[in-house]
ZAMARGU-4260 file (C-alpha; in steps of 0.2 Angstrom, whole numbers, plus 5000, padded with zeros to 4 digits):
<rodrens>
0) 5491/5393/5300 | 5494/5397/5280 | 5514/5397/5283 | 5512/5381/5295 | 5513/5363/5292
5) 5506/5351/5304 | 5514/5337/5296 | 5532/5340/5300 | 5537/5340/5319 | 5544/5359/5319
10) 5527/5367/5312 | 5516/5355/5324 | 5527/5360/5337 | 5526/5379/5333 | 5507/5379/5332
15) 5505/5372/5348 | 5514/5385/5356 | 5503/5397/5349 | 5486/5392/5352 | 5489/5382/5371
20) 5489/5400/5379 | 5472/5403/5375 | 5467/5392/5388 | 5472/5405/5399 | 5469/5421/5388
25) 5452/5418/5381 | 5439/5416/5395 | 5428/5404/5387 | 5442/5392/5383 | 5448/5395/5402
30) 5433/5391/5409 | 5430/5376/5398 | 5446/5369/5403 | 5442/5373/5423 | 5427/5364/5421
35) 5432/5349/5413 | 5445/5347/5423 | 5433/5346/5437 | 5421/5335/5428 | 5435/5322/5424
40) 5442/5323/5441 | 5425/5318/5450 | 5422/5305/5437 | 5438/5298/5441 | 5433/5296/5458
45) 5417/5288/5456 | 5415/5269/5462 | 5410/5254/5450 | 5393/5254/5458 | 5391/5273/5455
50) 5394/5272/5439 | 5382/5259/5435 | 5367/5271/5441 | 5356/5281/5431 | 5362/5298/5439
55) 5380/5294/5432 | 5374/5287/5415 | 5364/5302/5412 | 5378/5314/5418 | 5391/5306/5403
60) 5379/5305/5390 | 5369/5320/5391 | 5378/5332/5402 | 5396/5329/5399 | 5408/5342/5399
65) 5423/5336/5387 | 5414/5346/5373 | 5397/5354/5370 | 5382/5344/5363 | 5384/5350/5345
70) 5375/5337/5335 | 5374/5325/5349 | 5354/5327/5350 | 5350/5311/5350 | 5340/5303/5366
75) 5348/5291/5376 | 5335/5288/5389 | 5330/5271/5383 | 5348/5264/5385 | 5349/5275/5401
80) 5334/5266/5408 | 5342/5247/5403 | 5349/5242/5419 | 5361/5228/5408 | 5365/5243/5397
85) 5373/5252/5411 | 5382/5238/5418 | 5390/5235/5405 | 5397/5252/5403 | 5402/5253/5421
90) 5411/5240/5417 | 5422/5246/5404 | 5433/5255/5418 | 5441/5238/5422 | 5448/5236/5408
95) 5469/5235/5408 | 5474/5248/5393 | 5489/5241/5382 | 5506/5249/5381 | 5507/5249/5362
100) 5497/5258/5352 | 5492/5249/5338 | 5484/5235/5353 | 5476/5252/5359 | 5467/5254/5342
105) 5462/5238/5340 | 5455/5236/5359 | 5446/5254/5357 | 5439/5251/5340 | 5431/5234/5347
110) 5423/5244/5362 | 5417/5257/5350 | 5409/5243/5339 | 5402/5234/5353 | 5394/5251/5359
115) 5386/5256/5343 | 5380/5236/5343 | 5373/5238/5360 | 5363/5254/5359 | 5356/5250/5342
120) 5339/5243/5351 | 5337/5260/5360 | 5340/5275/5348 | 5334/5276/5330 | 5350/5283/5323
125) 5369/5279/5330 | 5374/5292/5343 | 5393/5294/5336 | 5397/5311/5344 | 5390/5305/5361
130) 5397/5289/5362 | 5417/5298/5359 | 5411/5311/5372 | 5409/5295/5384 | 5424/5286/5377
135) 5437/5300/5381 | 5426/5302/5399 | 5430/5283/5403 | 5447/5283/5396 | 5456/5301/5398
140) 5470/5304/5387 | 5466/5290/5373 | 5453/5302/5365 | 5452/5320/5360 | 5439/5333/5365
145) 5433/5332/5345 | 5417/5323/5347 | 5412/5327/5327 | 5421/5314/5315 | 5422/5325/5300
150) 5432/5339/5311 | 5444/5326/5316 | 5446/5320/5299 | 5451/5337/5295 | 5461/5338/5308
155) 5470/5321/5306 | 5472/5326/5287 | 5481/5341/5290 | 5493/5332/5302 | 5496/5316/5293
160) 5488/5320/5275 | 5478/5307/5266 | 5482/5290/5278 | 5466/5278/5280 | 5460/5278/5299
165) 5444/5272/5306 | 5438/5287/5318 | 5443/5278/5335 | 5461/5277/5326 | 5461/5295/5323
170) 5459/5302/5341 | 5474/5291/5346 | 5483/5295/5331 | 5483/5314/5334 | 5486/5313/5355
175) 5500/5300/5349 | 5509/5314/5338 | 5507/5327/5349 | 5514/5314/5363 | 5530/5311/5353
180) 5531/5331/5348 | 5528/5341/5365 | 5532/5325/5375 | 5517/5316/5387 | 5509/5328/5398
185) 5515/5330/5416 | 5505/5320/5427 | 5489/5326/5436 | 5471/5331/5428 | 5475/5350/5424
190) 5489/5344/5413 | 5479/5329/5403 | 5466/5341/5402 | 5474/5353/5393 | 5484/5340/5381
195) 5465/5333/5375 | 5457/5350/5372 | 5476/5356/5360 | 5468/5346/5346 | 5451/5356/5346
200) 5464/5371/5348 | 5471/5366/5333 | 5457/5363/5323 | 5447/5379/5328 | 5462/5390/5326
205) 5471/5382/5311 | 5461/5371/5300 | 5444/5378/5302 | 5451/5395/5302 | 5458/5394/5285
210) 5441/5387/5278 | 5433/5402/5268 | 5420/5392/5261 | 5415/5385/5279 | 5397/5380/5283
215) 5402/5381/5302 | 5411/5391/5315 | 5420/5386/5327 | 5412/5389/5345 | 5423/5391/5361
220) 5417/5375/5367 | 5421/5360/5356 | 5407/5363/5346 | 5401/5372/5332 | 5389/5385/5326
225) 5381/5386/5307 | 5384/5399/5295 | 5369/5401/5284 | 5369/5407/5267 | 5357/5420/5264
230) 5343/5413/5251 | 5345/5421/5236 | 5361/5412/5236 | 5356/5396/5239 | 5352/5380/5229
235) 5335/5379/5224 | 5328/5363/5231 | 5335/5348/5231 | 5335/5336/5213 | 5326/5319/5216
240) 5339/5303/5213 | 5331/5286/5208 | 5339/5276/5223 | 5343/5289/5235 | 5354/5287/5249
245) 5358/5270/5242 | 5364/5277/5226 | 5371/5290/5233 | 5384/5279/5245 | 5388/5268/5229
250) 5390/5281/5218 | 5403/5290/5231 | 5411/5272/5236 | 5416/5274/5217 | 5421/5292/5218
255) 5433/5285/5231 | 5444/5279/5218 | 5447/5296/5210 | 5439/5293/5193 | 5439/5302/5180
260) 5421/5310/5172 | 5420/5297/5159 | 5424/5283/5171 | 5410/5290/5183 | 5398/5291/5169
265) 5401/5275/5164 | 5399/5268/5182 | 5383/5277/5184 | 5378/5269/5167 | 5376/5253/5174
270) 5370/5258/5191 | 5357/5269/5182 | 5354/5259/5164 | 5339/5269/5161 | 5346/5286/5162
275) 5352/5297/5148 | 5369/5304/5147 | 5362/5321/5151 | 5351/5316/5166 | 5369/5306/5172
280) 5377/5321/5172 | 5362/5329/5183 | 5367/5316/5195 | 5385/5320/5196 | 5379/5340/5198
285) 5367/5333/5213 | 5383/5324/5222 | 5394/5339/5220 | 5382/5355/5220 | 5367/5349/5231
290) 5376/5339/5242 | 5392/5343/5243 | 5401/5326/5243 | 5411/5326/5227 | 5424/5339/5220
295) 5433/5340/5204 | 5452/5340/5209 | 5461/5342/5191 | 5454/5330/5179 | 5447/5318/5190
300) 5433/5317/5204 | 5436/5314/5221 | 5427/5315/5238 | 5427/5332/5249 | 5428/5328/5270
305) 5411/5327/5270 | 5408/5314/5256 | 5422/5303/5265 | 5414/5306/5280 | 5396/5302/5273
310) 5403/5286/5267 | 5411/5279/5280 | 5396/5282/5292 | 5381/5282/5282 | 5375/5293/5294
315) 5365/5308/5286 | 5370/5319/5300 | 5387/5323/5291 | 5377/5330/5278 | 5366/5342/5291
320) 5379/5357/5291 | 5378/5358/5271 | 5361/5355/5268 | 5354/5367/5282 | 5365/5381/5276
325) 5366/5379/5257 | 5350/5372/5249 | 5334/5382/5251 | 5320/5376/5259 | 5327/5363/5272
330) 5327/5376/5287 | 5307/5380/5284 | 5302/5363/5283 | 5311/5359/5300 | 5307/5375/5309
335) 5290/5373/5304 | 5287/5357/5311 | 5298/5360/5328 | 5283/5375/5331 | 5270/5367/5324
340) 5274/5348/5330 | 5263/5340/5316 | 5258/5347/5298 | 5246/5340/5284 | 5258/5335/5271
345) 5249/5345/5257 | 5249/5360/5268 | 5269/5357/5271 | 5269/5355/5252 | 5260/5372/5249
350) 5273/5381/5262 | 5289/5375/5255 | 5281/5380/5236 | 5277/5397/5243 | 5295/5403/5246
355) 5303/5402/5230 | 5289/5412/5217 | 5299/5402/5204 | 5291/5386/5211 | 5276/5387/5199
360) 5272/5367/5202 | 5273/5357/5217 | 5287/5346/5209 | 5302/5353/5219 | 5292/5355/5236
365) 5289/5337/5233 | 5306/5332/5230 | 5313/5341/5242 | 5301/5334/5255 | 5304/5316/5249
370) 5324/5321/5254 | 5320/5326/5270 | 5311/5310/5272 | 5324/5299/5265 | 5337/5308/5278
375) 5326/5301/5291 | 5321/5318/5296 | 5303/5316/5295 | 5289/5301/5298 | 5271/5300/5290
380) 5257/5296/5300 | 5244/5286/5294 | 5233/5301/5294 | 5243/5311/5282 | 5252/5323/5294
385) 5270/5325/5295 | 5282/5325/5310 | 5299/5327/5314 | 5309/5312/5319 | 5321/5314/5334
390) 5337/5315/5322 | 5324/5330/5312 | 5324/5338/5330 | 5339/5338/5332 | 5344/5346/5314
395) 5330/5358/5318 | 5339/5364/5334 | 5353/5368/5326 | 5344/5382/5316 | 5348/5398/5326
400) 5342/5410/5311 | 5326/5415/5304 | 5321/5405/5288 | 5320/5419/5274 | 5309/5415/5257
405) 5313/5425/5239 | 5304/5440/5237 | 5292/5440/5221 | 5297/5451/5206 | 5285/5464/5210
410) 5291/5467/5227 | 5309/5467/5219 | 5303/5479/5206 | 5297/5491/5220 | 5310/5490/5229
415) 5322/5495/5216 | 5308/5509/5209 | 5308/5516/5225 | 5326/5516/5227 | 5329/5523/5209
420) 5316/5539/5212 | 5330/5544/5228 | 5345/5546/5215 | 5347/5558/5201 | 5344/5549/5183
425) 5356/5539/5175 | 5366/5549/5162 | 5369/5537/5146 | 5385/5541/5140 | 5391/5537/5122
430) 5403/5522/5123 | 5417/5525/5111 | 5418/5511/5098 | 5430/5507/5085 | 5424/5508/5067
435) 5418/5492/5060 | 5430/5490/5048 | 5443/5491/5062 | 5436/5475/5069 | 5433/5467/5056
440) 5452/5467/5051 | 5455/5464/5069 | 5445/5448/5069 | 5450/5442/5052 | 5468/5443/5057
445) 5466/5426/5069 | 5452/5415/5059 | 5441/5414/5045 | 5424/5424/5049 | 5413/5433/5034
450) 5414/5451/5035 | 5393/5448/5035 | 5394/5438/5050 | 5405/5450/5062 | 5395/5464/5056
455) 5379/5455/5060 | 5387/5449/5078 | 5392/5469/5082 | 5374/5475/5079 | 5366/5463/5088
460) 5378/5465/5103 | 5373/5485/5102 | 5356/5486/5095 | 5350/5489/5112 | 5356/5504/5122
465) 5362/5492/5138 | 5360/5476/5135 | 5374/5469/5125 | 5373/5451/5127 | 5377/5439/5116
470) 5379/5419/5113 | 5392/5408/5100 | 5382/5393/5100 | 5386/5376/5088 | 5400/5366/5083
475) 5415/5362/5096 | 5430/5368/5090 | 5422/5380/5076 | 5429/5397/5082 | 5416/5403/5094
480) 5430/5405/5108 | 5442/5415/5095 | 5427/5426/5089 | 5424/5431/5106 | 5443/5435/5110
485) 5445/5444/5093 | 5432/5455/5096 | 5435/5457/5113 | 5451/5463/5107 | 5444/5475/5092
490) 5433/5484/5104 | 5448/5488/5115 | 5455/5500/5100 | 5474/5504/5104 | 5471/5503/5123
495) 5480/5490/5136 | 5469/5472/5130 | 5471/5467/5148 | 5461/5478/5157 | 5445/5479/5145
500) 5446/5460/5141 | 5440/5445/5153 | 5439/5426/5151 | 5428/5418/5164 | 5429/5399/5163
505) 5414/5396/5171 | 5414/5380/5182 | 5402/5365/5184 | 5392/5370/5202 | 5390/5387/5201
510) 5373/5391/5207 | 5375/5409/5213 | 5379/5426/5209 | 5393/5425/5222 | 5405/5416/5213
515) 5405/5431/5200 | 5401/5445/5211 | 5409/5440/5228 | 5401/5440/5246 | 5404/5446/5263
520) 5415/5435/5272 | 5405/5424/5284 | 5421/5420/5296 | 5428/5438/5296 | 5412/5450/5296
525) 5421/5463/5291 | 5429/5459/5274 | 5421/5455/5257 | 5428/5441/5246 | 5431/5449/5230
530) 5431/5442/5212 | 5442/5446/5197 | 5425/5448/5189 | 5419/5459/5202 | 5436/5471/5200
535) 5434/5470/5182 | 5413/5475/5184 | 5418/5491/5196 | 5432/5496/5183 | 5417/5495/5169
540) 5405/5508/5180 | 5420/5521/5184 | 5426/5521/5164 | 5407/5522/5155 | 5415/5529/5140
545) 5425/5514/5137 | 5419/5498/5132 | 5423/5482/5144 | 5421/5464/5136 | 5419/5448/5148
550) 5419/5431/5140 | 5410/5417/5149 | 5418/5401/5142 | 5406/5386/5140 | 5393/5398/5150
555) 5381/5383/5152 | 5393/5369/5162 | 5381/5380/5175 | 5364/5386/5174 | 5367/5404/5168
560) 5349/5411/5176 | 5357/5407/5193 | 5373/5414/5193 | 5370/5429/5181 | 5354/5434/5191
565) 5358/5451/5195 | 5367/5455/5180 | 5352/5446/5169 | 5337/5458/5179 | 5350/5474/5178
570) 5354/5473/5158 | 5333/5470/5154 | 5328/5485/5167 | 5341/5496/5173 | 5341/5489/5190
575) 5355/5490/5200 | 5368/5476/5205 | 5367/5473/5223 | 5385/5466/5233 | 5378/5467/5251
580) 5368/5475/5264 | 5381/5484/5274 | 5387/5501/5275 | 5391/5509/5259 | 5408/5507/5253
585) 5410/5491/5264 | 5428/5484/5265 | 5429/5496/5247 | 5415/5487/5238 | 5399/5498/5236
590) 5382/5493/5243 | 5376/5491/5224 | 5381/5499/5208 | 5371/5503/5189 | 5371/5490/5178
595) 5385/5497/5165 | 5379/5501/5150 | 5397/5498/5142 | 5397/5479/5149 | 5398/5467/5134
600) 5394/5448/5139 | 5400/5434/5126 | 5395/5417/5132 | 5402/5401/5122 | 5391/5388/5122
605) 5391/5370/5117 | 5377/5356/5119 | 5382/5338/5127 | 5377/5327/5141 | 5389/5338/5152
610) 5380/5355/5150 | 5363/5362/5153 | 5351/5370/5140 | 5347/5388/5141 | 5332/5395/5150
615) 5321/5406/5139 | 5325/5420/5152 | 5342/5419/5145 | 5338/5418/5129 | 5327/5431/5127
620) 5340/5445/5134 | 5354/5438/5120 | 5359/5439/5103 | 5364/5420/5098 | 5375/5415/5081
625) 5377/5399/5078 | 5391/5391/5071 | 5387/5374/5062 | 5392/5377/5045 | 5413/5373/5041
630) 5417/5373/5023 | 5436/5366/5023 | 5438/5376/5007 | 5440/5390/5016 | 5453/5385/5028
635) 5469/5394/5026 | 5484/5385/5028 | 5482/5373/5015 | 5498/5372/5003 | 5508/5383/5018
640) 5512/5368/5029 | 5527/5356/5025 | 5516/5342/5021 | 5522/5334/5003 | 5508/5338/4993
645) 5500/5320/4992 | 5499/5318/5011 | 5490/5336/5011 | 5479/5331/4995 | 5474/5313/5005
650) 5471/5323/5020 | 5461/5335/5010 | 5449/5324/5000 | 5448/5310/5017 | 5443/5325/5029
655) 5430/5334/5014 | 5422/5315/5014 | 5418/5313/5031 | 5412/5333/5033 | 5400/5329/5018
660) 5394/5310/5027 | 5394/5316/5046 | 5388/5335/5045 | 5368/5331/5041 | 5367/5324/5058
665) 5380/5337/5066 | 5392/5325/5068 | 5405/5334/5060 | 5419/5345/5066 | 5427/5359/5068
670) 5444/5369/5064 | 5452/5364/5081 | 5452/5345/5073 | 5457/5350/5056 | 5474/5358/5065
675) 5475/5344/5076 | 5475/5331/5060 | 5487/5342/5049 | 5497/5346/5063 | 5500/5325/5068
680) 5503/5323/5050 | 5516/5334/5048 | 5525/5327/5063 | 5522/5308/5057 | 5529/5313/5041
685) 5546/5318/5046 | 5547/5302/5059 | 5541/5290/5045 | 5546/5297/5030 | 5541/5282/5019
690) 5525/5277/5028 | 5509/5277/5018 | 5497/5292/5019 | 5482/5281/5024 | 5493/5275/5039
695) 5494/5290/5045 | 5478/5298/5042 | 5469/5282/5051 | 5478/5284/5066 | 5473/5302/5069
700) 5455/5301/5062 | 5454/5288/5073 | 5459/5298/5088 | 5450/5314/5083 | 5435/5311/5074
705) 5430/5294/5077 | 5427/5297/5096 | 5415/5309/5094 | 5402/5298/5083 | 5386/5295/5094
710) 5370/5294/5095 | 5352/5285/5095 | 5345/5274/5083 | 5337/5285/5070 | 5336/5287/5050
715) 5348/5301/5050 | 5362/5296/5062 | 5362/5278/5054 | 5362/5286/5036 | 5377/5297/5043
720) 5387/5281/5051 | 5385/5270/5035 | 5392/5285/5024 | 5405/5286/5035 | 5411/5270/5035
725) 5410/5271/5015 | 5420/5287/5016 | 5433/5279/5026 | 5433/5262/5016 | 5435/5273/4999
730) 5451/5282/5007 | 5458/5266/5014 | 5458/5270/5032 | 5455/5250/5036 | 5456/5252/5057
735) 5444/5268/5058 | 5431/5258/5046 | 5430/5242/5058 | 5425/5254/5071 | 5414/5262/5061
740) 5408/5246/5057 | 5404/5241/5076 | 5396/5257/5080 | 5384/5251/5066 | 5381/5235/5075
745) 5378/5243/5092 | 5366/5255/5084 | 5356/5240/5077 | 5357/5230/5093 | 5356/5241/5106
750) 5346/5257/5099 | 5360/5266/5103 | 5382/5267/5098 | 5396/5278/5106 | 5414/5276/5103
755) 5416/5274/5122 | 5408/5256/5129
</rodrens>
């Protein structure tokens, strides 16, 4: 489908012509078409009196051929047993259907809402999927065979782009567009069935087939089957969130307006006023990584299809595919309760804790169990035992695999030891490194780095025969990435840099090694999803005498101990890095490789509200350098710019005074800010020759320095703010001075201050 645009009449018609014959050529689809044709004919020939019977109602609600049951596991027995409800459903067949599309949307939306209202006393959850199956049975030709709203939403978006519509309207829109492009179906039940099946075929062979990260695979009869991730690649439980689902829905409502990160943080500060900014960043990670309802699109957050569906319906069933296949522990809870009916809460928490040796306390298992309760999947009885609800039973019945547990560390070591014994001992080949003088010379060409610092870093990286892992932390803009990049270039010597140096921009939400090492494609079991990092790693393995350097830029935007887990283990113990459990050389990828002793990992780290702290598991394996000391006198471009002497002197003095004021509180700035300030002054001096130096300086300091001022009330922060205001006053930067004065008031009255209120 990659080359087909379903939004154009030509593209839609072409793809329909490709998929429609499958109802003849594929046995499962042919059988479904024949059964559905017979089923709808039998329904059409049933009298009104028969339609109000328990037998008929049970058939359309529980044994409906329009699509497979899928997630439609909500019990309808109480509704079917109610004569008044059965009579109302039977009477729907007398309704006259209008011709105009908008009138049909209004009519069927009203019927849908009324049916939800009438079912409320009989069902603990809203049976959306079953309602659409029944409406499609009673009004053939008005509803598609796609019962699940999120799947229909995905097809609707592929056909119409982002067009606001409710669930009923999507059914009618899709069929109306097909009638418009293909013409109305010929009279007769078989042609009608082919037409209402067509949207499912478009979804199954088009929309779903191109989603490599799908949590579900399509089954032949209008249904899906979950694709579970291996336990090692799953999220380790669910993080507690105050307010639970209500807080999540409020956040999703705000995200539907596509906010920036700062705008989303501002919203969360109001909703969760006692959360620190670092905790609010965790909330965003929960929405993005743990529930899969939010994603980044450029520099803005937006809802995923799953998030849109959950916000629209407020039905936790929209989250089932992601939570059951991507989060560790939920499948254990549901399968355990399905098999044993009820389990004591304390015993259940203990069982959850046992699946991950890293859960040394009951905090994460208890939080996970609480989320399962908030999702309406379990209930707690008065005697302290836990049972599945009807919804929980429905989720549990979707689990077709045996839930896995993580092995204990000693089990891992034993496995590796046994494997290593069958292989020839590893030959450590000496890596060919350039001289220290060459390294110092190459790095010095690009930045201001002391020879002693470069020498220290080089020795720290190569002191261990295999563990060449460095972390550069400290002030933003101080040259961490520049040093890492130039060091990698220097190691290459005279060879082609691109083959031995790679820069990986770490992204929020990396929670498993698959983002670096790739994985077996769950939709195409004969292929492996490769990554640039994997290709680079295999090249390092193939050339053991050459140094290969990977820079993990902003490595703590996600937790390194999760996405680097196999590499951390390999560099420490020499353990093999495992990629898959298929035959060796599967799709060109070996089952495993030794950790290459010529691989250099350099991570850059910034510490703020958007990042995670580094665990001891990471720090114990790394050589760490910190960059906080910035001496303006070392700036190499003084006197080399086109700035007038007066403006450069003013800038140098002002920046020096601010640096001195802010450095004790670690609120000062790095070389990037100095460059930006002087670049701005160069341009403004050309444009406004007569403008006073302090005016230009005030503008750029207000834009580049003052926004970084933030902190809680403390003697150190207060003193830094006061001295900063004095420096600004002394240098005549009035606008910036007023802003810092406001921040001081905030610091005193609210206990904290930040530029962005």
